[in-house]
Phi, psi and omega in degrees: 000131178284154178279127176202176180247143172248087186072239180272353187263123178279137182250065178270323179242161172289168185239139181293159182301140179075355183273330185301316178297327178293318179296320178295321177294320178295326181294341179287342181288130180288338181285338184270127179273319185203152177233126183237103174290136182262195181292158181257136177240150177291151182209145177242089182215180179240148174084172178242135176202155173241126183238147175279132179258301183193167172275145175245180179295329184254356181167239184229155172243124178243161173237129174257129182233134166238189187299333187235358184212158178230135181226134175282144177228122178255128179249123181263124180196151175277333183257076186298309182296320180294322178294318178298320177296319178296316179299323178290316180297326179276003179059035175274316177230158172267138179289129181292151178294146178296130178274121179292140178281134180293133178262143176293134180285145179298140179089352179276140179284154177292154179301143182270146178262120177261143180225162173260125185283137179280339180214169179294138178217157179271138176290131182284347180267306185257345177088349180286161181282136172259117185293152176297139181089355179272158175279140177217161178265131180266123181238165179099167181262288180264316178264098183287147169225160190237144177223159175301153178298319181291330178287333182285339181285000000 
């Protein structure tokens, strides 16, 4: 099969059963620039569904599943969030639950910045020499000082 486009849908790979009507419905959305069905992988599951996986640099990655196969679907769009909302409103995909951002716990130290030292320096905690080329923890705001990684713990 030659590579060509059917409207917004690229025909590089074959498409799993029941997915083509969904892709055609998605192509009707003005927010979507292009739809690229990816390779097909075997799967042992029941039912048909299209799920949202993640945002990509150019749009969204979806997975289409039927009883025996799984297919990646890449949606190209500048308005990623709007396309995901449209797909949810059209009941093509379910919107994933919002992932809570981890909050730093009180009393926890900020992450340490490790660096490779260009020359020998004395550890500010234990006083021993940190050899050039070794990893050390960089501490301080404007006037940095360095300590062994084990001393910083």
